[in-house]
N, CA, C and O atoms as CSV, one atom per row, in Angstrom:
chain,resi,resn,atom,element,x,y,z
A,1,MET,N,N,90.999,314.133,113.233
A,1,MET,CA,C,90.249,313.195,114.045
A,1,MET,C,C,88.844,313.037,113.468
A,1,MET,O,O,88.200,314.017,113.095
A,2,ALA,N,N,88.384,311.799,113.401
A,2,ALA,CA,C,87.049,311.504,112.892
A,2,ALA,C,C,86.474,310.326,113.682
A,2,ALA,O,O,87.161,309.681,114.473
A,3,ILE,N,N,85.200,310.077,113.437
A,3,ILE,CA,C,84.500,308.977,114.087
A,3,ILE,C,C,84.157,307.951,113.021
A,3,ILE,O,O,83.540,308.276,112.006
A,4,TYR,N,N,84.564,306.710,113.260
A,4,TYR,CA,C,84.325,305.624,112.314
A,4,TYR,C,C,83.598,304.483,113.003
A,4,TYR,O,O,83.863,304.155,114.160
A,5,PHE,N,N,82.675,303.890,112.261
A,5,PHE,CA,C,82.053,302.640,112.689
A,5,PHE,C,C,82.578,301.571,111.748
A,5,PHE,O,O,82.371,301.648,110.537
A,6,LEU,N,N,83.257,300.576,112.300
A,6,LEU,CA,C,83.857,299.512,111.514
A,6,LEU,C,C,83.040,298.238,111.657
A,6,LEU,O,O,82.806,297.766,112.770
A,7,ASP,N,N,82.607,297.683,110.537
A,7,ASP,CA,C,81.923,296.395,110.625
A,7,ASP,C,C,82.975,295.289,110.694
A,7,ASP,O,O,84.173,295.565,110.645
A,8,SER,N,N,82.532,294.053,110.805
A,8,SER,CA,C,83.457,292.932,110.969
A,8,SER,C,C,84.392,292.779,109.780
A,8,SER,O,O,85.560,292.429,109.949
A,9,SER,N,N,83.886,293.041,108.573
A,9,SER,CA,C,84.738,292.917,107.389
A,9,SER,C,C,85.885,293.918,107.436
A,9,SER,O,O,86.960,293.652,106.898
A,10,ALA,N,N,85.669,295.048,108.063
A,10,ALA,CA,C,86.732,296.046,108.216
A,10,ALA,C,C,87.692,295.657,109.339
A,10,ALA,O,O,88.908,295.754,109.174
A,11,ILE,N,N,87.164,295.226,110.457
A,11,ILE,CA,C,88.001,294.866,111.607
A,11,ILE,C,C,88.971,293.741,111.247
A,11,ILE,O,O,90.149,293.803,111.599
A,12,VAL,N,N,88.486,292.723,110.552
A,12,VAL,CA,C,89.344,291.579,110.237
A,12,VAL,C,C,90.551,292.006,109.411
A,12,VAL,O,O,91.608,291.381,109.485
A,13,MET,N,N,90.399,293.063,108.628
A,13,MET,CA,C,91.503,293.527,107.780
A,13,MET,C,C,92.662,294.102,108.581
A,13,MET,O,O,93.771,294.219,108.060
A,14,ARG,N,N,92.431,294.453,109.807
A,14,ARG,CA,C,93.540,294.930,110.647
A,14,ARG,C,C,94.499,293.784,110.977
A,14,ARG,O,O,95.677,294.008,111.256
A,15,TYR,N,N,93.981,292.560,110.941
A,15,TYR,CA,C,94.733,291.406,111.416
A,15,TYR,C,C,95.094,290.400,110.323
A,15,TYR,O,O,96.039,289.626,110.480
A,16,VAL,N,N,94.350,290.407,109.220
A,16,VAL,CA,C,94.585,289.497,108.108
A,16,VAL,C,C,94.759,290.348,106.849
A,16,VAL,O,O,93.893,291.156,106.514
A,17,GLN,N,N,95.879,290.163,106.158
A,17,GLN,CA,C,96.208,290.989,104.992
A,17,GLN,C,C,95.125,290.916,103.917
A,17,GLN,O,O,94.682,289.836,103.526
A,18,HIS,N,N,94.714,292.093,103.452
A,18,HIS,CA,C,93.677,292.231,102.433
A,18,HIS,C,C,93.862,293.598,101.798
A,18,HIS,O,O,94.664,294.407,102.265
A,19,GLN,N,N,93.129,293.847,100.750
A,19,GLN,CA,C,93.232,295.137,100.050
A,19,GLN,C,C,93.054,296.329,100.987
A,19,GLN,O,O,93.730,297.344,100.815
A,20,GLY,N,N,92.171,296.235,101.963
A,20,GLY,CA,C,91.893,297.355,102.856
A,20,GLY,C,C,92.729,297.409,104.119
A,20,GLY,O,O,92.512,298.277,104.965
A,21,THR,N,N,93.681,296.500,104.263
A,21,THR,CA,C,94.463,296.417,105.502
A,21,THR,C,C,95.185,297.723,105.828
A,21,THR,O,O,95.123,298.198,106.963
A,22,GLU,N,N,95.854,298.293,104.864
A,22,GLU,CA,C,96.612,299.517,105.132
A,22,GLU,C,C,95.687,300.636,105.610
A,22,GLU,O,O,96.032,301.379,106.529
A,23,ARG,N,N,94.518,300.755,104.989
A,23,ARG,CA,C,93.573,301.801,105.388
A,23,ARG,C,C,93.107,301.598,106.829
A,23,ARG,O,O,93.058,302.556,107.600
A,24,ILE,N,N,92.770,300.389,107.195
A,24,ILE,CA,C,92.312,300.116,108.565
A,24,ILE,C,C,93.428,300.397,109.559
A,24,ILE,O,O,93.178,300.940,110.636
A,25,ARG,N,N,94.635,300.039,109.214
A,25,ARG,CA,C,95.757,300.312,110.119
A,25,ARG,C,C,95.993,301.808,110.266
A,25,ARG,O,O,96.382,302.267,111.340
A,26,GLN,N,N,95.766,302.575,109.204
A,26,GLN,CA,C,95.856,304.035,109.303
A,26,GLN,C,C,94.794,304.571,110.258
A,26,GLN,O,O,95.079,305.421,111.102
A,27,LEU,N,N,93.576,304.072,110.120
A,27,LEU,CA,C,92.500,304.541,110.992
A,27,LEU,C,C,92.766,304.189,112.454
A,27,LEU,O,O,92.446,304.964,113.355
A,28,ALA,N,N,93.357,303.012,112.682
A,28,ALA,CA,C,93.596,302.542,114.050
A,28,ALA,C,C,94.871,303.109,114.667
A,28,ALA,O,O,95.117,302.919,115.858
A,29,ASP,N,N,95.669,303.790,113.887
A,29,ASP,CA,C,96.909,304.373,114.414
A,29,ASP,C,C,96.549,305.398,115.497
A,29,ASP,O,O,95.815,306.347,115.221
A,30,PRO,N,N,97.050,305.222,116.717
A,30,PRO,CA,C,96.709,306.147,117.801
A,30,PRO,C,C,97.055,307.607,117.490
A,30,PRO,O,O,96.394,308.518,117.988
A,31,VAL,N,N,98.077,307.831,116.678
A,31,VAL,CA,C,98.474,309.191,116.330
A,31,VAL,C,C,97.341,309.907,115.586
A,31,VAL,O,O,97.183,311.121,115.709
A,32,ALA,N,N,96.558,309.150,114.815
A,32,ALA,CA,C,95.456,309.751,114.056
A,32,ALA,C,C,94.364,310.284,114.981
A,32,ALA,O,O,93.666,311.236,114.632
A,33,GLY,N,N,94.212,309.680,116.151
A,33,GLY,CA,C,93.250,310.162,117.136
A,33,GLY,C,C,91.797,309.908,116.796
A,33,GLY,O,O,90.914,310.581,117.328
A,34,HIS,N,N,91.528,308.948,115.916
A,34,HIS,CA,C,90.148,308.651,115.540
A,34,HIS,C,C,89.429,307.878,116.647
A,34,HIS,O,O,90.049,307.172,117.442
A,35,PHE,N,N,88.122,308.031,116.673
A,35,PHE,CA,C,87.274,307.209,117.529
A,35,PHE,C,C,86.760,306.068,116.664
A,35,PHE,O,O,86.136,306.299,115.629
A,36,LEU,N,N,87.024,304.835,117.090
A,36,LEU,CA,C,86.636,303.651,116.338
A,36,LEU,C,C,85.584,302.873,117.120
A,36,LEU,O,O,85.815,302.450,118.252
A,37,TYR,N,N,84.435,302.695,116.497
A,37,TYR,CA,C,83.331,301.966,117.106
A,37,TYR,C,C,83.077,300.678,116.344
A,37,TYR,O,O,83.338,300.590,115.144
A,38,PHE,N,N,82.570,299.686,117.046
A,38,PHE,CA,C,82.024,298.504,116.404
A,38,PHE,C,C,80.981,297.883,117.312
A,38,PHE,O,O,80.895,298.202,118.498
A,39,SER,N,N,80.198,297.000,116.740
A,39,SER,CA,C,79.140,296.328,117.466
A,39,SER,C,C,79.693,295.142,118.244
A,39,SER,O,O,80.645,294.497,117.804
A,40,ARG,N,N,79.108,294.856,119.382
A,40,ARG,CA,C,79.527,293.722,120.218
A,40,ARG,C,C,79.537,292.418,119.417
A,40,ARG,O,O,80.340,291.530,119.702
A,41,ILE,N,N,78.657,292.291,118.422
A,41,ILE,CA,C,78.587,291.058,117.626
A,41,ILE,C,C,79.862,290.832,116.811
A,41,ILE,O,O,80.106,289.720,116.342
A,42,THR,N,N,80.666,291.865,116.642
A,42,THR,CA,C,81.901,291.743,115.860
A,42,THR,C,C,82.836,290.703,116.449
A,42,THR,O,O,83.523,290.008,115.700
A,43,ASP,N,N,82.883,290.577,117.755
A,43,ASP,CA,C,83.735,289.569,118.394
A,43,ASP,C,C,83.349,288.177,117.893
A,43,ASP,O,O,84.217,287.378,117.543
A,44,VAL,N,N,82.066,287.894,117.860
A,44,VAL,CA,C,81.579,286.590,117.395
A,44,VAL,C,C,81.842,286.425,115.900
A,44,VAL,O,O,82.298,285.369,115.460
A,45,GLU,N,N,81.555,287.470,115.120
A,45,GLU,CA,C,81.761,287.392,113.674
A,45,GLU,C,C,83.234,287.185,113.328
A,45,GLU,O,O,83.557,286.380,112.455
A,46,LEU,N,N,84.121,287.898,113.999
A,46,LEU,CA,C,85.549,287.758,113.728
A,46,LEU,C,C,86.027,286.359,114.099
A,46,LEU,O,O,86.761,285.732,113.335
A,47,THR,N,N,85.624,285.876,115.244
A,47,THR,CA,C,86.009,284.526,115.669
A,47,THR,C,C,85.519,283.498,114.667
A,47,THR,O,O,86.263,282.591,114.293
A,48,SER,N,N,84.286,283.628,114.233
A,48,SER,CA,C,83.718,282.696,113.261
A,48,SER,C,C,84.449,282.753,111.926
A,48,SER,O,O,84.765,281.716,111.343
A,49,ALA,N,N,84.717,283.959,111.443
A,49,ALA,CA,C,85.403,284.113,110.156
A,49,ALA,C,C,86.791,283.486,110.203
A,49,ALA,O,O,87.208,282.820,109.255
A,50,LEU,N,N,87.499,283.694,111.295
A,50,LEU,CA,C,88.842,283.129,111.409
A,50,LEU,C,C,88.801,281.610,111.538
A,50,LEU,O,O,89.644,280.915,110.972
A,51,ALA,N,N,87.838,281.102,112.270
A,51,ALA,CA,C,87.713,279.647,112.413
A,51,ALA,C,C,87.383,278.996,111.065
A,51,ALA,O,O,87.871,277.906,110.765
A,52,ARG,N,N,86.560,279.661,110.259
A,52,ARG,CA,C,86.169,279.104,108.958
A,52,ARG,C,C,87.306,279.167,107.943
A,52,ARG,O,O,87.386,278.312,107.060
A,53,CYS,N,N,88.185,280.159,108.049
A,53,CYS,CA,C,89.254,280.274,107.053
A,53,CYS,C,C,90.500,279.511,107.479
A,53,CYS,O,O,91.467,279.445,106.720
A,54,ARG,N,N,90.497,278.945,108.651
A,54,ARG,CA,C,91.680,278.278,109.190
A,54,ARG,C,C,92.223,277.181,108.270
A,54,ARG,O,O,93.419,277.193,107.980
A,55,PRO,N,N,91.413,276.240,107.800
A,55,PRO,CA,C,91.996,275.151,107.005
A,55,PRO,C,C,92.676,275.677,105.735
A,55,PRO,O,O,92.031,276.231,104.845
A,56,GLY,N,N,93.997,275.486,105.682
A,56,GLY,CA,C,94.751,275.869,104.498
A,56,GLY,C,C,95.220,277.313,104.462
A,56,GLY,O,O,96.155,277.629,103.727
A,57,ARG,N,N,94.600,278.199,105.233
A,57,ARG,CA,C,94.989,279.615,105.172
A,57,ARG,C,C,95.700,280.068,106.441
A,57,ARG,O,O,96.749,280.710,106.380
A,58,LEU,N,N,95.131,279.735,107.568
A,58,LEU,CA,C,95.726,280.117,108.849
A,58,LEU,C,C,95.820,278.894,109.745
A,58,LEU,O,O,94.917,278.057,109.768
A,59,SER,N,N,96.909,278.798,110.478
A,59,SER,CA,C,97.045,277.705,111.439
A,59,SER,C,C,96.256,278.047,112.700
A,59,SER,O,O,95.855,279.192,112.907
A,60,ALA,N,N,96.044,277.048,113.525
A,60,ALA,CA,C,95.359,277.272,114.801
A,60,ALA,C,C,96.136,278.275,115.654
A,60,ALA,O,O,95.535,279.102,116.341
A,61,ASP,N,N,97.467,278.206,115.614
A,61,ASP,CA,C,98.283,279.161,116.382
A,61,ASP,C,C,98.124,280.578,115.853
A,61,ASP,O,O,98.061,281.527,116.634
A,62,GLN,N,N,98.057,280.732,114.523
A,62,GLN,CA,C,97.860,282.062,113.935
A,62,GLN,C,C,96.500,282.628,114.335
A,62,GLN,O,O,96.391,283.800,114.692
A,63,VAL,N,N,95.472,281.796,114.274
A,63,VAL,CA,C,94.131,282.244,114.662
A,63,VAL,C,C,94.123,282.661,116.122
A,63,VAL,O,O,93.553,283.696,116.469
A,64,SER,N,N,94.742,281.878,116.967
A,64,SER,CA,C,94.811,282.209,118.392
A,64,SER,C,C,95.533,283.536,118.617
A,64,SER,O,O,95.097,284.349,119.432
A,65,ALA,N,N,96.633,283.756,117.900
A,65,ALA,CA,C,97.387,284.998,118.046
A,65,ALA,C,C,96.575,286.196,117.562
A,65,ALA,O,O,96.573,287.247,118.202
A,66,ILE,N,N,95.889,286.038,116.439
A,66,ILE,CA,C,95.057,287.130,115.909
A,66,ILE,C,C,93.947,287.471,116.893
A,66,ILE,O,O,93.700,288.642,117.180
A,67,LEU,N,N,93.282,286.445,117.406
A,67,LEU,CA,C,92.199,286.699,118.355
A,67,LEU,C,C,92.721,287.347,119.634
A,67,LEU,O,O,92.053,288.201,120.217
A,68,GLY,N,N,93.897,286.951,120.065
A,68,GLY,CA,C,94.503,287.582,121.237
A,68,GLY,C,C,94.781,289.060,121.000
A,68,GLY,O,O,94.495,289.899,121.855
A,69,ARG,N,N,95.349,289.377,119.820
A,69,ARG,CA,C,95.612,290.790,119.488
A,69,ARG,C,C,94.305,291.573,119.394
A,69,ARG,O,O,94.197,292.687,119.906
A,70,PHE,N,N,93.316,290.973,118.733
A,70,PHE,CA,C,92.026,291.656,118.596
A,70,PHE,C,C,91.428,291.954,119.972
A,70,PHE,O,O,90.973,293.071,120.216
A,71,ARG,N,N,91.425,290.989,120.853
A,71,ARG,CA,C,90.794,291.198,122.166
A,71,ARG,C,C,91.565,292.217,122.999
A,71,ARG,O,O,90.968,292.958,123.780
A,72,LYS,N,N,92.870,292.257,122.839
A,72,LYS,CA,C,93.659,293.298,123.506
A,72,LYS,C,C,93.300,294.667,122.919
A,72,LYS,O,O,93.075,295.629,123.654
A,73,ASP,N,N,93.250,294.740,121.580
A,73,ASP,CA,C,92.881,295.992,120.926
A,73,ASP,C,C,91.455,296.405,121.280
A,73,ASP,O,O,91.163,297.592,121.424
A,74,MET,N,N,90.570,295.418,121.421
A,74,MET,CA,C,89.178,295.711,121.758
A,74,MET,C,C,89.105,296.473,123.075
A,74,MET,O,O,88.299,297.391,123.225
A,75,ALA,N,N,89.940,296.094,124.016
A,75,ALA,CA,C,89.935,296.754,125.321
A,75,ALA,C,C,90.585,298.135,125.273
A,75,ALA,O,O,90.271,298.993,126.098
A,76,GLN,N,N,91.495,298.361,124.308
A,76,GLN,CA,C,92.255,299.600,124.294
A,76,GLN,C,C,91.855,300.582,123.202
A,76,GLN,O,O,91.850,301.792,123.429
A,77,ASP,N,N,91.521,300.078,122.024
A,77,ASP,CA,C,91.398,300.939,120.851
A,77,ASP,C,C,89.975,301.204,120.370
A,77,ASP,O,O,89.726,302.173,119.653
A,78,TYR,N,N,89.063,300.356,120.757
A,78,TYR,CA,C,87.711,300.435,120.201
A,78,TYR,C,C,86.685,300.803,121.263
A,78,TYR,O,O,86.867,300.556,122.455
A,79,ARG,N,N,85.615,301.394,120.790
A,79,ARG,CA,C,84.433,301.629,121.629
A,79,ARG,C,C,83.356,300.685,121.120
A,79,ARG,O,O,83.091,300.620,119.920
A,80,VAL,N,N,82.749,299.967,122.025
A,80,VAL,CA,C,81.827,298.897,121.656
A,80,VAL,C,C,80.376,299.347,121.826
A,80,VAL,O,O,79.988,299.861,122.875
A,81,VAL,N,N,79.589,299.145,120.775
A,81,VAL,CA,C,78.142,299.381,120.839
A,81,VAL,C,C,77.512,298.065,121.303
A,81,VAL,O,O,77.614,297.042,120.627
A,82,GLU,N,N,76.868,298.111,122.452
A,82,GLU,CA,C,76.264,296.905,123.018
A,82,GLU,C,C,74.974,296.549,122.275
A,82,GLU,O,O,74.284,297.415,121.737
A,83,ILE,N,N,74.676,295.269,122.264
A,83,ILE,CA,C,73.456,294.764,121.636
A,83,ILE,C,C,72.326,294.883,122.663
A,83,ILE,O,O,72.407,294.329,123.759
A,84,THR,N,N,71.290,295.603,122.294
A,84,THR,CA,C,70.125,295.797,123.166
A,84,THR,C,C,68.871,295.370,122.416
A,84,THR,O,O,68.897,295.190,121.198
A,85,ALA,N,N,67.789,295.210,123.138
A,85,ALA,CA,C,66.526,294.852,122.491
A,85,ALA,C,C,66.111,295.908,121.460
A,85,ALA,O,O,65.732,295.533,120.351
A,86,PRO,N,N,66.164,297.213,121.771
A,86,PRO,CA,C,65.808,298.204,120.754
A,86,PRO,C,C,66.725,298.151,119.517
A,86,PRO,O,O,66.264,298.347,118.393
A,87,LEU,N,N,68.013,297.888,119.731
A,87,LEU,CA,C,68.928,297.776,118.596
A,87,LEU,C,C,68.519,296.604,117.708
A,87,LEU,O,O,68.530,296.724,116.483
A,88,LEU,N,N,68.161,295.478,118.312
A,88,LEU,CA,C,67.733,294.315,117.531
A,88,LEU,C,C,66.398,294.562,116.836
A,88,LEU,O,O,66.197,294.109,115.709
A,89,GLN,N,N,65.495,295.267,117.486
A,89,GLN,CA,C,64.217,295.593,116.840
A,89,GLN,C,C,64.450,296.456,115.607
A,89,GLN,O,O,63.840,296.230,114.562
A,90,ARG,N,N,65.324,297.435,115.727
A,90,ARG,CA,C,65.643,298.278,114.576
A,90,ARG,C,C,66.350,297.466,113.495
A,90,ARG,O,O,66.105,297.673,112.307
A,91,ALA,N,N,67.221,296.551,113.894
A,91,ALA,CA,C,67.918,295.687,112.938
A,91,ALA,C,C,66.929,294.864,112.119
A,91,ALA,O,O,67.117,294.667,110.919
A,92,SER,N,N,65.889,294.392,112.769
A,92,SER,CA,C,64.853,293.634,112.059
A,92,SER,C,C,64.183,294.491,110.992
A,92,SER,O,O,63.950,294.034,109.872
A,93,LEU,N,N,63.877,295.730,111.344
A,93,LEU,CA,C,63.274,296.653,110.371
A,93,LEU,C,C,64.239,296.955,109.228
A,93,LEU,O,O,63.827,297.046,108.072
A,94,LEU,N,N,65.512,297.110,109.551
A,94,LEU,CA,C,66.520,297.387,108.526
A,94,LEU,C,C,66.720,296.192,107.604
A,94,LEU,O,O,66.891,296.360,106.397
A,95,ALA,N,N,66.698,294.989,108.165
A,95,ALA,CA,C,66.825,293.779,107.340
A,95,ALA,C,C,65.679,293.709,106.336
A,95,ALA,O,O,65.880,293.375,105.169
A,96,ASP,N,N,64.487,294.026,106.803
A,96,ASP,CA,C,63.323,294.008,105.920
A,96,ASP,C,C,63.404,295.118,104.873
A,96,ASP,O,O,63.144,294.880,103.694
A,97,ALA,N,N,63.757,296.307,105.293
A,97,ALA,CA,C,63.777,297.459,104.387
A,97,ALA,C,C,64.851,297.349,103.309
A,97,ALA,O,O,64.650,297.799,102.181
A,98,HIS,N,N,66.001,296.746,103.659
A,98,HIS,CA,C,67.132,296.738,102.737
A,98,HIS,C,C,67.544,295.348,102.261
A,98,HIS,O,O,68.499,295.214,101.496
A,99,GLY,N,N,66.838,294.320,102.703
A,99,GLY,CA,C,67.188,292.963,102.300
A,99,GLY,C,C,68.553,292.527,102.812
A,99,GLY,O,O,69.283,291.813,102.125
A,100,LEU,N,N,68.896,292.960,104.023
A,100,LEU,CA,C,70.209,292.659,104.601
A,100,LEU,C,C,70.237,291.307,105.295
A,100,LEU,O,O,69.215,290.821,105.778
A,101,ARG,N,N,71.425,290.705,105.338
A,101,ARG,CA,C,71.638,289.537,106.181
A,101,ARG,C,C,71.517,289.996,107.630
A,101,ARG,O,O,71.688,291.178,107.927
A,102,ALA,N,N,71.224,289.073,108.520
A,102,ALA,CA,C,70.979,289.405,109.921
A,102,ALA,C,C,72.138,290.183,110.543
A,102,ALA,O,O,71.927,291.225,111.165
A,103,ASN,N,N,73.356,289.680,110.377
A,103,ASN,CA,C,74.492,290.353,111.016
A,103,ASN,C,C,74.743,291.733,110.434
A,103,ASN,O,O,75.118,292.650,111.165
A,104,ASP,N,N,74.541,291.901,109.118
A,104,ASP,CA,C,74.701,293.231,108.526
A,104,ASP,C,C,73.637,294.195,109.054
A,104,ASP,O,O,73.917,295.374,109.269
A,105,ALA,N,N,72.427,293.696,109.259
A,105,ALA,CA,C,71.369,294.540,109.810
A,105,ALA,C,C,71.711,294.971,111.238
A,105,ALA,O,O,71.449,296.110,111.625
A,106,ILE,N,N,72.296,294.060,112.017
A,106,ILE,CA,C,72.718,294.407,113.378
A,106,ILE,C,C,73.845,295.441,113.325
A,106,ILE,O,O,73.849,296.401,114.096
A,107,GLN,N,N,74.795,295.241,112.418
A,107,GLN,CA,C,75.883,296.216,112.274
A,107,GLN,C,C,75.331,297.596,111.909
A,107,GLN,O,O,75.737,298.601,112.493
A,108,LEU,N,N,74.414,297.646,110.952
A,108,LEU,CA,C,73.839,298.934,110.542
A,108,LEU,C,C,73.058,299.570,111.685
A,108,LEU,O,O,73.146,300.780,111.894
A,109,SER,N,N,72.307,298.786,112.414
A,109,SER,CA,C,71.560,299.322,113.545
A,109,SER,C,C,72.515,299.921,114.581
A,109,SER,O,O,72.239,300.979,115.147
A,110,ALA,N,N,73.632,299.243,114.825
A,110,ALA,CA,C,74.630,299.769,115.764
A,110,ALA,C,C,75.249,301.062,115.236
A,110,ALA,O,O,75.469,302.005,115.995
A,111,ALA,N,N,75.528,301.102,113.942
A,111,ALA,CA,C,76.082,302.331,113.345
A,111,ALA,C,C,75.096,303.487,113.491
A,111,ALA,O,O,75.499,304.628,113.717
A,112,LEU,N,N,73.815,303.191,113.361
A,112,LEU,CA,C,72.801,304.239,113.507
A,112,LEU,C,C,72.713,304.752,114.941
A,112,LEU,O,O,72.341,305.905,115.160
A,113,VAL,N,N,73.049,303.912,115.920
A,113,VAL,CA,C,73.121,304.365,117.313
A,113,VAL,C,C,74.195,305.450,117.422
A,113,VAL,O,O,73.970,306.496,118.030
A,114,ILE,N,N,75.355,305.194,116.833
A,114,ILE,CA,C,76.441,306.181,116.873
A,114,ILE,C,C,76.044,307.418,116.067
A,114,ILE,O,O,76.315,308.544,116.483
A,115,HIS,N,N,75.410,307.211,114.926
A,115,HIS,CA,C,74.969,308.330,114.083
A,115,HIS,C,C,74.013,309.251,114.841
A,115,HIS,O,O,74.042,310.468,114.654
A,116,SER,N,N,73.171,308.674,115.693
A,116,SER,CA,C,72.231,309.495,116.464
A,116,SER,C,C,72.972,310.383,117.474
A,116,SER,O,O,72.465,311.431,117.874
A,117,LEU,N,N,74.162,309.961,117.879
A,117,LEU,CA,C,74.976,310.741,118.809
A,117,LEU,C,C,75.880,311.731,118.086
A,117,LEU,O,O,76.149,312.827,118.576
A,118,ASP,N,N,76.345,311.316,116.902
A,118,ASP,CA,C,77.227,312.179,116.101
A,118,ASP,C,C,77.029,311.852,114.624
A,118,ASP,O,O,77.520,310.830,114.144
A,119,PRO,N,N,76.315,312.711,113.903
A,119,PRO,CA,C,76.012,312.446,112.491
A,119,PRO,C,C,77.230,312.411,111.569
A,119,PRO,O,O,77.096,312.079,110.392
A,120,SER,N,N,78.408,312.745,112.078
A,120,SER,CA,C,79.599,312.718,111.230
A,120,SER,C,C,80.224,311.325,111.122
A,120,SER,O,O,81.214,311.156,110.412
A,121,VAL,N,N,79.669,310.330,111.809
A,121,VAL,CA,C,80.234,308.982,111.784
A,121,VAL,C,C,80.299,308.457,110.345
A,121,VAL,O,O,79.400,308.697,109.539
A,122,ILE,N,N,81.381,307.736,110.046
A,122,ILE,CA,C,81.586,307.136,108.738
A,122,ILE,C,C,81.587,305.620,108.920
A,122,ILE,O,O,82.344,305.090,109.733
A,123,VAL,N,N,80.744,304.929,108.168
A,123,VAL,CA,C,80.671,303.473,108.221
A,123,VAL,C,C,81.716,302.909,107.257
A,123,VAL,O,O,81.718,303.229,106.069
A,124,VAL,N,N,82.596,302.070,107.784
A,124,VAL,CA,C,83.658,301.464,106.984
A,124,VAL,C,C,83.365,299.974,106.854
A,124,VAL,O,O,83.202,299.266,107.848
A,125,SER,N,N,83.300,299.511,105.598
A,125,SER,CA,C,82.913,298.127,105.351
A,125,SER,C,C,83.454,297.642,104.019
A,125,SER,O,O,83.758,298.439,103.131
A,126,ALA,N,N,83.571,296.330,103.888
A,126,ALA,CA,C,83.874,295.701,102.607
A,126,ALA,C,C,82.655,294.957,102.085
A,126,ALA,O,O,82.756,294.209,101.113
A,127,HIS,N,N,81.504,295.155,102.721
A,127,HIS,CA,C,80.248,294.536,102.278
A,127,HIS,C,C,79.430,295.567,101.515
A,127,HIS,O,O,78.878,296.484,102.123
A,128,PRO,N,N,79.342,295.438,100.199
A,128,PRO,CA,C,78.615,296.434,99.394
A,128,PRO,C,C,77.151,296.598,99.806
A,128,PRO,O,O,76.621,297.708,99.763
A,129,GLU,N,N,76.495,295.510,100.202
A,129,GLU,CA,C,75.086,295.602,100.596
A,129,GLU,C,C,74.926,296.447,101.856
A,129,GLU,O,O,74.013,297.267,101.953
A,130,LEU,N,N,75.815,296.242,102.812
A,130,LEU,CA,C,75.771,297.028,104.049
A,130,LEU,C,C,76.069,298.491,103.760
A,130,LEU,O,O,75.384,299.377,104.272
A,131,ALA,N,N,77.082,298.750,102.945
A,131,ALA,CA,C,77.430,300.133,102.613
A,131,ALA,C,C,76.277,300.836,101.897
A,131,ALA,O,O,75.989,302.001,102.175
A,132,ALA,N,N,75.623,300.137,100.984
A,132,ALA,CA,C,74.492,300.728,100.256
A,132,ALA,C,C,73.334,301.033,101.209
A,132,ALA,O,O,72.705,302.086,101.110
A,133,ALA,N,N,73.059,300.117,102.120
A,133,ALA,CA,C,71.984,300.344,103.088
A,133,ALA,C,C,72.335,301.496,104.025
A,133,ALA,O,O,71.473,302.310,104.357
A,134,ALA,N,N,73.598,301.569,104.453
A,134,ALA,CA,C,74.028,302.673,105.318
A,134,ALA,C,C,73.859,304.003,104.597
A,134,ALA,O,O,73.372,304.970,105.183
A,135,ALA,N,N,74.254,304.058,103.341
A,135,ALA,CA,C,74.093,305.287,102.563
A,135,ALA,C,C,72.623,305.646,102.415
A,135,ALA,O,O,72.256,306.817,102.504
A,136,ALA,N,N,71.782,304.646,102.190
A,136,ALA,CA,C,70.340,304.892,102.060
A,136,ALA,C,C,69.743,305.427,103.360
A,136,ALA,O,O,68.743,306.144,103.346
A,137,GLU,N,N,70.367,305.070,104.481
A,137,GLU,CA,C,69.918,305.553,105.795
A,137,GLU,C,C,70.539,306.901,106.150
A,137,GLU,O,O,70.301,307.426,107.237
A,138,GLY,N,N,71.331,307.462,105.241
A,138,GLY,CA,C,71.894,308.791,105.455
A,138,GLY,C,C,73.272,308.827,106.088
A,138,GLY,O,O,73.727,309.894,106.502
A,139,LEU,N,N,73.945,307.698,106.176
A,139,LEU,CA,C,75.277,307.655,106.774
A,139,LEU,C,C,76.351,307.778,105.696
A,139,LEU,O,O,76.175,307.307,104.572
A,140,ALA,N,N,77.451,308.411,106.047
A,140,ALA,CA,C,78.621,308.439,105.172
A,140,ALA,C,C,79.260,307.058,105.222
A,140,ALA,O,O,79.234,306.397,106.260
A,141,THR,N,N,79.836,306.618,104.099
A,141,THR,CA,C,80.431,305.298,104.030
A,141,THR,C,C,81.809,305.338,103.386
A,141,THR,O,O,82.134,306.259,102.637
A,142,GLU,N,N,82.601,304.339,103.684
A,142,GLU,CA,C,83.888,304.126,103.042
A,142,GLU,C,C,83.969,302.648,102.660
A,142,GLU,O,O,83.875,301.762,103.510
A,143,ASP,N,N,84.146,302.408,101.366
A,143,ASP,CA,C,84.178,301.038,100.821
A,143,ASP,C,C,85.603,300.560,100.751
A,143,ASP,O,O,86.412,301.124,100.015
A,144,LEU,N,N,85.926,299.525,101.508
A,144,LEU,CA,C,87.285,298.995,101.531
A,144,LEU,C,C,87.625,298.161,100.305
A,144,LEU,O,O,88.773,297.751,100.135
A,145,ASN,N,N,86.643,297.905,99.448
A,145,ASN,CA,C,86.913,297.173,98.211
A,145,ASN,C,C,87.454,298.092,97.135
A,145,ASN,O,O,87.968,297.625,96.119
A,146,GLN,N,N,87.344,299.390,97.345
A,146,GLN,CA,C,87.835,300.361,96.363
A,146,GLN,C,C,89.282,300.704,96.674
A,146,GLN,O,O,89.625,300.913,97.837
A,147,PRO,N,N,90.130,300.765,95.669
A,147,PRO,CA,C,91.521,301.165,95.925
A,147,PRO,C,C,91.568,302.546,96.583
A,147,PRO,O,O,90.858,303.475,96.198
A,148,GLY,N,N,92.434,302.636,97.590
A,148,GLY,CA,C,92.480,303.839,98.398
A,148,GLY,C,C,93.236,304.940,97.859
A,148,GLY,O,O,93.322,305.996,98.486
């Protein structure tokens, strides 16, 4: 059993086939007993990513089914880090310190909330910039772009 913080790039792999899909499905397997966290903004990011990839890749029905599965899983399998004013203030500092995009800074700030509660948390991402910033902040990371 371990504690993982999954950013949006990791979460989407549970539902859309990618190099890291098998790893995410292993982490989400209830038998493994892992605690899986993500930021509340992930719902918006996942919806946006699926809507943008729809033309030619996924049908509207496929997107609807994926979002339905995700929202069901969100209620059962994940622990959600809520967006608060202090989290956003820290995200702003992280964006400045590491040159992160806004959403990656919010994801890192949320991961640091979990890290403050349990330093063993592992940040799982397919965004190299986010992973590098997380490592610079002292968090363990797992890169889904690397063969497992």
